[in-house]
N, C-alpha and C positions, 0 to 999 in steps of 0.2 A: 830418565823418563821424560823430562822436560824437553830434551833435545829431540827425542823420538817424535813427540807430539808436534814440535816445530817443523820437523822434517816432513811429516805427513800433511801438515797444514800448507806448507809451501807447494807440495805436489798437487794438492786439491785446488789451490789457487791457480797453478799453472794449467791444470786440466780445464778449469772453468774459463780461463782467459782464452785457451786454445779453442774451446767449444764455441765461445762467443765470436771469435774471429771467423771460424768456419761458417757459423750461422749467418754472419753479415756478408760473407763472400759467395754463398750459394746463389746461383742465378739460373737454376734449372726452371724451365717453364712448366708450371703446374696448372696452367689455365685449362689444359685438356681434362683435368680431374675436376676443377672447380666448375667450369662451364661444360659439363659432360654432354656430348652429343655423339653417341655411337652410331655406327651404321646399323640400320634396322631392315628386317626382311619385309618385302611387300607381298601381300597375299592377294591372289586373284580368285574370285568366286563366280559361279554361274548365277543365273537369274533367281534360282531357288535357294541361294546361300550355301551351296555345296562347294567345298574347296577344290579349285582346279589346279593351282600350282603355288608354290612358294618361290619368289624371285629374290635373289640377294647378290651382293657384290662382295666376295671374299668371306664375309662373316654372316652366318645364318643366325640372326638374333631377333627374338620377340621380347619387347621391353616389359618389365614388371615394376610398377610403382611400389613404393614401400608398403602402402596400405593394402596392396594386393598379395603381399608375401605373408603366409601364415606364421604366427608366433612360433610354432613348433619348428619351422625351418630355421628361423633366427636362433632359437635355443640350441638346435643341433649344430649349427655352424659355430657358434660361440663355444660350445662344449668341447668341440674337437680342435678348434684352431686358436682360440683366444678367450679363455674363461673370464678374464678380468676386463674385457673390452669396454664395458660401460663405466669402468672405474678409472682407467688410466687416461693419460693425455696424449696418446699416440705411441708411446713406448712402454714396455713392461720392464722397469728398472731391475726388479728382482731376477727376472728371467735372463736379462742381459748379463748381470754379474755371474749367474750360474753358468751361462754359455761361455763367458769370457775366461773363467777359470779352466774349463775344459779346453778352450782354444789355446790358452797359454801353455798348458801341459803338453799339448800336441804340436805346438808351434805352427798352427795353421787354423783356418776357419773350419772346424769340424761340426759345430753345432749352432743352429740358428736360434733366434729368440724373437722372431718376427710377429708383430701384432697384425690384425686384419688390415689396419691402416697402412702398415709397412708393405704388406703383400700387394695391396692395391697400387701403391707407388711403384713397386717392383714390376708389376704387370704393365703399367702405363707409361712411365717416364724414365726408368733406369734399367740398366742391363742386369743380368743375373750373375755377373762375375763375383767370385768369392774373394774380394779385396777389402781391407780394412777401411780404405778411403771411401769406397762405394757404400759400405755399411754405415759410415758416419754421415754421409750425405742422405742416406735413406732415413736415418733417425731424425736429422734436422728437418727434412721435408715432411716427415710424419707429424712433427710438432706444428709445423706451419699449416698443414692440411687440417689438423684438429682445431686450429684457430679460425679457420674459414668455414668449415662444414660442421653440421650436427652429426651425432653418432648415427642417426637414422639415414642421413644422406650418404654417409660412408658405406653403410651396410647395403643400401640400395645400389650404389655404384659398383661395389664389389660383386654382388650377386648377378648383376647384369653384364659385367665386363669379362669375368673369368671364363676360361675354356673348360667345358665339361666332357670333352672327348666326342668322337663320332661326327665332328663338324658342327657341334652345337655350342653356341656362345650364349651365356646367360642361363639362369636356372629355369626360367619359363620355357625356353626353347628345349632344354634337356627333358623337362617333364612331359612336354608334348611329344617329343621324339622318341624317348625310351619307353614311356608308359601310356601315351595317348590320353593324358589326363591334364586338367588345369591344376594349378598349384594347390587349390583348396580341396582337391579330390585325392591327393596323395596320402598313402598310409605312412606310418612312422618308418617302416622298413625302406620304403621307396625314398623318403626324405633322407634317411641315413645314407643310402646308396649315392644320392646326388651330392650331398655336402662332402662326401668322402672323395669325390672324383677330382677336384682341382689339384690335389696333392700330386697325383700322377695320372692324368687323364687317359693315356694309352694303356697303362697297366691295369687300371680299374674299370675300363670300358666294359660294361656288362654284355655287350653283343659279342665280345671276343674272349673275355676272361670272367665269366660269371662267378666262378669260385673265388677269385681274388676280390671281386666287387662285393660279394656277400660277406666275405671275411672282414673287409674294411668297414662295411655297414654295421656288422655286429660289434666292431670296436667302438663305433660312434654310439650305438645303443647302450653298450656297457658303460661308457663314459657318462651318458645321461643318467643312467641308473645310479652310478656311484656318487654323482653330484646330488642325487635326490630329486631330480627334475622329472622323472617318470616313476610310475608305480611298479610294484613287483609283477602284477598281471600284465601291464603294458610291455614290460621287459621280456617276460617269458613268451608272450604271444608274438612279439616282433621277431625274436630270435628264430622262431619256427617258420615264419613266413618266407616264401620264395616268390617274389613278384614275377609277373609275365612281362618280358622285355621284347620290344619290337625292333626289328632291324630293317629299316626302309630307306629308300633314296631320300636325299635331303630336299629335293625340289617337289617330289610327289606329283610331277607333272602328268596330268591325265589327258591333256589335249595340246601336244607340242605345237602344232601348226597354228592353232587358235591363239595360244599364248604368245607366240612369236609376232603375230599380226597385231595383237593388242598392245604389246610392248613397243613395237615399231611406231604405232600411232600415238601412244601415251607419252613417249620420250620427247616428242615435238613440243609438248606443253609442260612436261615435268621432267627436266633433265636428270633429276635425282630419283627417278622412278624405281631404280634397282636397289637403292639403299635408303629410301626415305620413309619406309615403314607404312606405305599406303595400303588401303583396302580398296581393291578395284572390283566392281561388279560388271559382268558381261551381260549382253542381251541373250547370249546362247543358253541352251538348256542341255546339260550333260546327258540326261536320259535320252532325249530326242536325238542328240548327237550320236550316242551309242547305237540307237535303233537304225539311224541312217547309215552308219558305218557298216553294221552287220548286213543291212539290206544290199549295200553295194558289193560286199564280199560275196553274198549269196548269189546275186545277179551275175557277177563276174564269173 
């Protein structure tokens, strides 16, 4: 018995030494997560405040500050992705051991145990290769990130960074795009549909696979109910709901020539106009513009 204990003690020490070595050697740049500055969509409005167009470079993203994100959104995300998020230090040790046993039996990485922090790292600085060395780097970086950022900052970055399908980056963009609602107007079912999307954005895109999206959302709602985070009435009402989903172009450009001219002029003064998240107000009036256009067509 004494020899067995000594054997496992030696293994534990070796693992600890190996981990500390890897920790000191990791040189991956995590400044993109710490000093988070994502590309943001610029919006162009007419003189009456009507949206004329969304302008963006590669990523269509409207930023949501943590205080702007409803508690129900955060609860739903944590329920489905990382229940112990506010308790762990970047990694879920119990989940890692559970997954490790299955991986060892299969002699391959078959089950993940990623926390929200690890998922953020995977999204921003590491590849998605299923390799043990990459997983170890991910774990070490998660610990480093949790030393640098608060839990609230990690949640904010995650919900603004991840892809929600249909060309939408960030949950605020997805809420506006799929439901034409701000975050505080969303129903529980709509929230469940959104937080379920990052797992497989193409598969759960409600504009293409409404049945799969609803099924995934119902799984989120059931998880919330089983955790005791929603009432029986909320649970039953949400399961019955089928939200109205919109399928529109990303730019929603209502005056292409006008927008082109505005961008051409603005870029002289603001080189980052297409990804700086600006709000631009034109002197034009969309209603009068439409009247003029119709008059021209009629006259012609």
